[in-house]
ZALO-985198 format. One record per atom (N, C-alpha, C): residue number from 1; atom name; x, y, z negated. Coordinates in pm, whole numbers. Atoms other than C-alpha are relative to their C-alpha. Example, Ala and Ser with C-alpha at 12.3 -4.5 7.8 and 13.67 -1.06 7.14 Angstrom:
BEGIN
1,N,89,-119,0
1,CA,1230,-450,-780
1,C,90,120,0
2,N,-82,-119,6
2,CA,1367,-106,-714
2,C,-77,109,-73
% end
This chain:
BEGIN
1,N,-82,-74,114
1,CA,-1772,1346,-94
1,C,32,141,56
2,N,-35,-142,-26
2,CA,-1737,1735,-96
2,C,151,17,13
3,N,-146,-13,-23
3,CA,-1406,1819,58
3,C,41,128,-79
4,N,-51,-118,71
4,CA,-1194,2043,-154
4,C,64,94,102
5,N,-66,-122,-70
5,CA,-1090,2387,-16
5,C,148,5,-29
6,N,-140,-32,16
6,CA,-721,2478,33
6,C,10,79,-138
7,N,-14,-64,145
7,CA,-768,2722,-271
7,C,-27,-85,-117
8,N,29,81,114
8,CA,-929,2464,-491
8,C,122,-108,-7
9,N,-113,94,5
9,CA,-640,2221,-411
9,C,128,61,-63
10,N,-108,-58,51
10,CA,-377,2479,-494
10,C,7,10,-146
11,N,8,-20,132
11,CA,-501,2517,-851
11,C,-16,-125,-67
12,N,-10,131,73
12,CA,-512,2147,-929
12,C,120,-26,-48
13,N,-118,57,61
13,CA,-265,1978,-1143
13,C,72,-102,98
14,N,-56,86,-80
14,CA,-9,1755,-994
14,C,-79,-149,-5
15,N,72,128,17
15,CA,-200,1442,-1147
15,C,-134,10,79
16,N,123,-14,-70
16,CA,-526,1574,-995
16,C,23,1,152
17,N,-31,26,-140
17,CA,-367,1611,-654
17,C,24,-136,56
18,N,-26,131,-36
18,CA,-222,1273,-649
18,C,-122,-91,-15
19,N,116,81,27
19,CA,-550,1122,-780
19,C,-96,27,115
20,N,94,-29,-105
20,CA,-738,1306,-507
20,C,45,-63,145
21,N,-47,72,-128
21,CA,-510,1164,-231
21,C,-34,-142,-1
22,N,41,132,3
22,CA,-564,818,-365
22,C,-154,-24,26
23,N,145,12,-16
23,CA,-927,868,-376
23,C,-32,19,150
24,N,34,-7,-145
24,CA,-933,996,-14
24,C,51,-105,95
25,N,-46,127,-70
25,CA,-724,700,102
25,C,-109,-118,-24
26,N,112,95,27
26,CA,-984,473,-68
26,C,-125,23,85
27,N,125,-32,-76
27,CA,-1276,654,109
27,C,33,-27,143
28,N,-15,16,-133
28,CA,-1104,642,435
28,C,16,-144,41
29,N,-35,145,-25
29,CA,-998,274,410
29,C,-139,-86,-6
30,N,133,73,12
30,CA,-1351,160,289
30,C,-85,22,129
31,N,76,-46,-131
31,CA,-1507,354,605
31,C,55,-79,106
32,N,-58,73,-120
32,CA,-1255,188,835
32,C,-43,-144,8
33,N,33,132,3
33,CA,-1332,-160,715
33,C,-145,-15,36
34,N,137,0,-20
34,CA,-1705,-93,717
34,C,-34,8,151
35,N,22,-18,-154
35,CA,-1692,31,1094
35,C,55,-113,77
36,N,-65,101,-86
36,CA,-1453,-221,1224
36,C,-32,-154,-31
37,N,22,138,37
37,CA,-1560,-543,1044
37,C,-160,-22,-21
38,N,129,12,16
38,CA,-1939,-505,1085
38,C,-38,-136,48
39,N,49,137,-54
39,CA,-1952,-839,1274
39,C,84,-122,-79
40,N,-78,100,71
40,CA,-1726,-1020,1023
40,C,148,5,20
41,N,-146,9,-12
41,CA,-1355,-1104,981
41,C,40,-107,94
42,N,-38,90,-99
42,CA,-1196,-1281,1267
42,C,132,-69,-52
43,N,-117,65,42
43,CA,-916,-1547,1205
43,C,122,56,33
44,N,-114,-60,-50
44,CA,-666,-1381,1422
44,C,27,137,-73
45,N,-10,-123,68
45,CA,-730,-1046,1230
45,C,63,-45,-140
46,N,-45,24,140
46,CA,-671,-1219,893
46,C,149,-53,12
47,N,-148,45,-7
47,CA,-350,-1385,1025
47,C,88,124,16
48,N,-80,-120,-17
48,CA,-229,-1040,1147
48,C,15,71,-136
49,N,-15,-64,119
49,CA,-300,-913,807
49,C,95,-61,-86
50,N,-93,64,72
50,CA,-104,-1171,624
50,C,142,8,57
51,N,-142,-13,-63
51,CA,193,-1143,879
51,C,47,138,-35
52,N,-36,-121,31
52,CA,190,-775,816
52,C,47,4,-147
53,N,-34,-8,158
53,CA,193,-825,431
53,C,131,-66,-16
54,N,-115,81,11
54,CA,463,-1084,467
54,C,130,82,43
55,N,-104,-77,-51
55,CA,695,-840,651
55,C,9,135,-94
56,N,11,-116,64
56,CA,583,-547,437
56,C,49,-18,-154
57,N,-44,28,139
57,CA,659,-721,95
57,C,136,-78,-1
58,N,-124,71,9
58,CA,973,-922,191
58,C,120,103,-7
59,N,-105,-101,16
59,CA,1268,-732,51
59,C,-48,124,-77
60,N,56,-119,62
60,CA,1040,-479,-131
60,C,58,39,-132
61,N,-60,-40,125
61,CA,1221,-502,-454
61,C,125,92,13
62,N,-134,-84,-32
62,CA,1540,-343,-283
62,C,-31,149,-5
63,N,20,-146,1
63,CA,1373,0,-248
63,C,-30,43,-146
64,N,18,-37,130
64,CA,1244,-3,-599
64,C,125,5,-89
65,N,-134,4,68
65,CA,1586,-98,-737
65,C,87,133,38
66,N,-76,-105,-52
66,CA,1737,172,-521
66,C,-44,137,-57
67,N,66,-128,69
67,CA,1502,449,-661
67,C,50,-5,-148
68,N,-38,15,129
68,CA,1587,326,-1009
68,C,141,49,-23
69,N,-154,-42,22
69,CA,1965,370,-935
69,C,27,135,58
70,N,-22,-134,-63
70,CA,1926,706,-758
70,C,29,115,-93
71,N,-33,-105,104
71,CA,2083,1002,-923
71,C,-109,95,-31
72,N,113,-80,24
72,CA,1762,1187,-880
72,C,-99,-37,-106
73,N,96,41,101
73,CA,1580,969,-1117
73,C,63,-8,-141
74,N,-76,12,134
74,CA,1836,987,-1403
74,C,-78,56,-104
75,N,78,-67,108
75,CA,1606,1207,-1598
75,C,-132,-76,-34
76,N,132,65,23
76,CA,1315,976,-1565
76,C,25,-135,-58
77,N,-51,139,54
77,CA,1424,691,-1803
77,C,-108,-87,-14
78,N,107,89,15
78,CA,1086,541,-1866
78,C,-47,-58,149
79,N,23,45,-136
79,CA,1029,534,-1483
79,C,97,-110,54
80,N,-101,96,-50
80,CA,1347,369,-1422
80,C,-12,-140,-51
81,N,28,134,52
81,CA,1271,82,-1659
81,C,-116,-59,60
82,N,114,45,-74
82,CA,932,56,-1503
82,C,38,-62,128
83,N,-40,40,-137
83,CA,1070,28,-1156
83,C,71,-142,1
84,N,-70,141,-4
84,CA,1307,-262,-1245
84,C,-84,-106,-17
85,N,97,112,19
85,CA,1031,-463,-1386
85,C,-90,-19,103
86,N,96,-7,-111
86,CA,797,-365,-1115
86,C,73,-76,132
87,N,-71,72,-110
87,CA,1060,-482,-856
87,C,2,-142,-15
88,N,-7,150,31
88,CA,1093,-828,-1015
88,C,-123,-62,25
89,N,141,44,-34
89,CA,712,-859,-1010
89,C,-34,-22,133
90,N,32,-1,-152
90,CA,688,-779,-641
90,C,83,-87,74
91,N,-114,58,-72
91,CA,996,-957,-534
91,C,-40,-128,82
92,N,33,120,-68
92,CA,838,-1297,-439
92,C,-138,-6,57
93,N,150,-17,-56
93,CA,487,-1179,-326
93,C,-3,-48,151
94,N,-5,25,-151
94,CA,598,-1228,45
94,C,-20,-158,14
95,N,13,150,-13
95,CA,606,-1609,-27
95,C,-146,-36,-16
96,N,147,45,9
96,CA,233,-1606,-114
96,C,-57,21,144
97,N,52,-41,-140
97,CA,157,-1449,241
97,C,54,-126,85
98,N,-70,104,-97
98,CA,397,-1717,397
98,C,-89,-121,-29
99,N,74,123,36
99,CA,210,-1996,209
99,C,-136,0,73
100,N,132,-9,-55
100,CA,-134,-1867,314
100,C,10,-22,149
101,N,-10,15,-139
101,CA,-24,-1841,676
101,C,19,-153,43
102,N,-25,136,-33
102,CA,116,-2193,673
102,C,-136,-76,-18
103,N,125,76,11
103,CA,-226,-2326,545
103,C,-111,40,96
104,N,95,-28,-113
104,CA,-397,-2151,830
104,C,55,-56,121
105,N,-54,59,-110
105,CA,-170,-2321,1070
105,C,96,107,83
106,N,-78,-110,-59
106,CA,28,-2002,1153
106,C,126,18,-58
107,N,-120,-38,46
107,CA,372,-1872,1119
107,C,5,154,-35
108,N,-13,-132,45
108,CA,505,-1548,990
108,C,18,116,126
109,N,-17,-94,-109
109,CA,566,-1399,1339
109,C,100,96,-16
110,N,-105,-101,-11
110,CA,788,-1114,1446
110,C,-58,123,-85
111,N,34,-110,76
111,CA,787,-787,1234
111,C,-87,101,93
112,N,87,-88,-85
112,CA,486,-572,1387
112,C,75,132,1
113,N,-69,-135,-21
113,CA,620,-221,1514
113,C,-42,93,-109
114,N,30,-83,120
114,CA,412,-26,1255
114,C,57,-32,-130
115,N,-81,24,136
115,CA,577,-206,973
115,C,139,21,25
116,N,-152,-41,-41
116,CA,929,-168,1149
116,C,6,150,-30
117,N,-4,-144,22
117,CA,839,203,1149
117,C,-12,41,-145
118,N,13,-30,133
118,CA,731,203,798
118,C,129,-35,-80
119,N,-129,30,77
119,CA,1055,46,664
119,C,106,95,46
120,N,-92,-85,-55
120,CA,1262,258,886
120,C,-7,147,-72
121,N,13,-130,72
121,CA,1115,576,725
121,C,23,-18,-142
122,N,-19,19,150
122,CA,1105,441,366
122,C,145,-23,-30
123,N,-157,23,27
123,CA,1478,306,375
123,C,77,120,19
124,N,-70,-131,-25
124,CA,1589,635,521
124,C,-26,105,-103
125,N,43,-119,93
125,CA,1398,866,300
125,C,62,-28,-144
126,N,-48,11,145
126,CA,1511,700,-27
126,C,130,60,-20
127,N,-138,-63,24
127,CA,1871,838,20
127,C,-12,128,-39
128,N,5,-147,28
128,CA,1760,1196,-3
128,C,-128,57,-45
129,N,127,-46,59
129,CA,1385,1211,-105
129,C,-66,-135,-65
130,N,35,129,55
130,CA,1357,895,-320
130,C,-152,-15,-64
131,N,134,10,42
131,CA,1019,983,-477
131,C,-112,-9,88
132,N,110,24,-101
132,CA,828,973,-153
132,C,-44,-154,12
133,N,29,143,-19
133,CA,853,596,-164
133,C,-105,-30,-120
134,N,93,17,112
134,CA,664,617,-509
134,C,-134,54,34
135,N,124,-62,-50
135,CA,404,845,-368
135,C,-83,-91,86
136,N,66,90,-89
136,CA,340,592,-90
136,C,-51,-134,-84
137,N,39,119,88
137,CA,326,304,-355
137,C,-120,23,-81
138,N,124,-29,66
138,CA,52,479,-539
138,C,-119,-16,84
139,N,114,39,-92
139,CA,-158,454,-229
139,C,-11,-144,24
140,N,2,131,-33
140,CA,-71,115,-132
140,C,-45,-89,-120
141,N,64,79,111
141,CA,-146,-28,-480
141,C,-136,20,-45
142,N,124,-41,36
142,CA,-472,146,-507
142,C,-105,-12,106
143,N,86,-39,-106
143,CA,-615,155,-167
143,C,-129,-80,27
144,N,113,88,-23
144,CA,-842,-137,-174
144,C,-108,8,-112
145,N,93,-15,120
145,CA,-1035,-14,-490
145,C,-153,-6,52
146,N,141,-23,-37
146,CA,-1351,110,-320
146,C,-50,-106,97
147,N,44,97,-117
147,CA,-1350,-153,-36
147,C,-10,-140,-63
148,N,-6,131,68
148,CA,-1315,-448,-293
148,C,-135,-84,31
149,N,130,78,-14
149,CA,-1697,-553,-264
149,C,3,-47,142
150,N,11,33,-135
150,CA,-1676,-549,115
150,C,117,-97,36
151,N,-103,102,-33
151,CA,-1348,-747,127
151,C,-41,-132,-56
152,N,61,122,58
152,CA,-1507,-1016,-106
152,C,-105,-37,93
153,N,115,40,-88
153,CA,-1806,-1027,129
153,C,62,-59,122
154,N,-61,50,-123
154,CA,-1584,-1057,440
154,C,60,-132,-22
155,N,-74,118,29
155,CA,-1374,-1326,282
155,C,-98,-115,-16
156,N,104,95,28
156,CA,-1686,-1506,154
156,C,-78,-66,119
157,N,87,39,-112
157,CA,-1860,-1528,487
157,C,79,-63,111
158,N,-92,56,-112
158,CA,-1553,-1631,701
158,C,15,-153,-18
159,N,-10,138,12
159,CA,-1565,-2007,775
159,C,145,-61,-24
160,N,-129,39,9
160,CA,-1194,-2035,793
160,C,77,23,-148
161,N,-74,-38,116
161,CA,-1112,-1890,447
161,C,-37,-114,-106
162,N,9,105,114
162,CA,-1041,-2143,157
162,C,87,70,-109
163,N,-82,-38,126
163,CA,-871,-2105,-195
163,C,159,-11,56
164,N,-144,36,-44
164,CA,-550,-2240,-15
164,C,55,110,88
165,N,-54,-106,-88
165,CA,-516,-1939,226
165,C,-28,142,-44
166,N,19,-126,55
166,CA,-602,-1649,1
166,C,66,25,-125
167,N,-76,-34,135
167,CA,-352,-1655,-274
167,C,50,141,1
168,N,-47,-134,6
168,CA,-194,-1330,-156
168,C,-106,100,-8
169,N,108,-97,11
169,CA,-531,-1156,-123
169,C,-52,4,-154
170,N,65,3,129
170,CA,-665,-1276,-460
170,C,103,72,-98
171,N,-93,-85,91
171,CA,-335,-1136,-637
171,C,-8,133,23
172,N,-4,-149,-41
172,CA,-358,-812,-450
172,C,-133,67,-10
173,N,118,-71,47
173,CA,-716,-752,-544
173,C,21,78,-138
174,N,-53,-54,121
174,CA,-540,-651,-875
174,C,-103,-6,-116
175,N,96,16,111
175,CA,-818,-786,-1104
175,C,72,-47,-130
176,N,-77,55,114
176,CA,-575,-984,-1316
176,C,136,76,-11
177,N,-141,-61,-4
177,CA,-246,-786,-1221
177,C,-21,142,59
178,N,40,-128,-42
178,CA,-339,-411,-1217
178,C,102,87,34
179,N,-118,-83,-26
179,CA,-48,-269,-1038
179,C,-40,140,45
180,N,31,-130,-34
180,CA,-244,18,-911
180,C,-7,106,-115
181,N,11,-73,125
181,CA,-325,147,-1257
181,C,150,25,-67
182,N,-146,-20,67
182,CA,38,72,-1372
182,C,84,107,76
183,N,-101,-97,-62
183,CA,211,279,-1100
183,C,-46,142,-34
184,N,36,-128,25
184,CA,-11,573,-1161
184,C,22,43,-151
185,N,-42,-39,152
185,CA,34,556,-1551
185,C,146,36,-1
186,N,-143,-39,6
186,CA,412,543,-1486
186,C,38,126,57
187,N,-33,-124,-58
187,CA,403,832,-1268
187,C,-41,128,-82
188,N,52,-112,75
188,CA,188,1045,-1496
188,C,67,8,-131
189,N,-67,9,141
189,CA,402,951,-1806
189,C,138,86,13
190,N,-124,-92,-29
190,CA,698,1161,-1641
190,C,-39,143,16
191,N,4,-148,-5
191,CA,750,1537,-1644
191,C,75,21,131
192,N,-76,-10,-118
192,CA,845,1561,-1272
192,C,39,145,31
193,N,-22,-131,-43
193,CA,1021,1861,-1138
193,C,-105,36,117
194,N,92,-48,-105
194,CA,827,2057,-869
194,C,54,-68,135
195,N,-47,65,-131
195,CA,1051,1924,-591
195,C,-44,-157,5
196,N,46,145,-5
196,CA,979,1560,-698
196,C,-144,-12,-4
197,N,163,3,-1
197,CA,597,1635,-742
197,C,-19,2,156
198,N,33,-15,-132
198,CA,608,1750,-383
198,C,38,-135,73
199,N,-44,127,-74
199,CA,803,1429,-262
199,C,-113,-98,-34
200,N,106,95,38
200,CA,534,1217,-436
200,C,-121,17,77
201,N,113,-32,-88
201,CA,253,1401,-270
201,C,21,-28,141
202,N,-32,30,-139
202,CA,417,1387,61
202,C,-6,-149,42
203,N,-8,150,-11
203,CA,487,1011,20
203,C,-142,-58,16
204,N,140,50,2
204,CA,112,954,-51
204,C,-63,45,131
205,N,64,-62,-126
205,CA,0,1164,259
205,C,44,-90,110
206,N,-58,72,-117
206,CA,233,977,494
206,C,-50,-141,-9
207,N,52,150,22
207,CA,119,635,353
207,C,-143,-6,55
208,N,140,21,-41
208,CA,-246,718,416
208,C,6,2,150
209,N,3,1,-151
209,CA,-164,783,784
209,C,62,-132,48
210,N,-79,114,-66
210,CA,96,503,850
210,C,-51,-139,-52
211,N,43,122,50
211,CA,-47,230,624
211,C,-149,-22,15
212,N,144,11,2
212,CA,-419,294,591
212,C,-64,15,131
213,N,54,-35,-144
213,CA,-466,407,957
213,C,85,-84,97
214,N,-72,49,-104
214,CA,-191,308,1185
214,C,16,-162,-3
215,N,-16,139,27
215,CA,-103,-47,1028
215,C,-131,-76,19
216,N,123,72,-7
216,CA,-469,-134,997
216,C,-60,-2,140
217,N,62,9,-156
217,CA,-562,-32,1363
217,C,69,-127,55
218,N,-60,104,-76
218,CA,-297,-297,1455
218,C,-50,-131,-55
219,N,57,121,55
219,CA,-448,-562,1225
219,C,-132,-16,78
220,N,127,14,-71
220,CA,-787,-488,1389
220,C,9,-37,139
221,N,-2,0,-151
221,CA,-693,-469,1748
221,C,111,-101,42
222,N,-108,81,-45
222,CA,-362,-660,1771
222,C,85,59,88
223,N,-77,-66,-117
223,CA,-209,-401,1975
223,C,10,154,-62
224,N,-17,-146,33
224,CA,-83,-37,1937
224,C,-121,77,87
225,N,118,-52,-73
225,CA,-391,177,2018
225,C,26,160,-9
226,N,22,-145,-8
226,CA,-453,544,2106
226,C,-149,41,-34
227,N,138,-41,50
227,CA,-747,708,1926
227,C,-21,148,45
228,N,32,-120,-49
228,CA,-916,993,2092
228,C,-111,81,-93
% end
């Protein structure tokens, strides 16, 4: 992909800038999976993935409700309504990861430090820059789009994978529940202030580093790593 220059990015609309960040996250994520799973998916890696998702989605509805209730979103009535419905849809997804882990003979484990770091940042930021959380959500809900064929291939070739331990993954492929499109549509339907546009873009940028890179490095290696 041709990298956009700083001058080119400056003249892009907010929608184009956010779409570009989502696209870059997808490219980075697909390349990460291709590089690190060339020998296939290990059971321990899949277990760490599900444990991460369990802790990342448990209580997730609280943050969306908090954004809907925040004074900064008062002007965005359509967004508030969307967030409440979205929160209820996401509320019980952690149970899918828990069920898959149980069917793998594993427990949910302790909260991984990168996930703890994620929540510490998100819950703190909501109080004074709530739209960052939604910029991050735009990345999380779309990040597997380019890598979907590879993900299906990895799951299909792993001997330990069954229908009983892939319920979370199947839902979050977003083929029947297109949350990625829904969150972008909801964001682009509002006329955000410049301040809130900046928050959304900042949240997306931080999510690429913290989720797509740092958290997935933990899934791959099972430890905190230093990359030179």
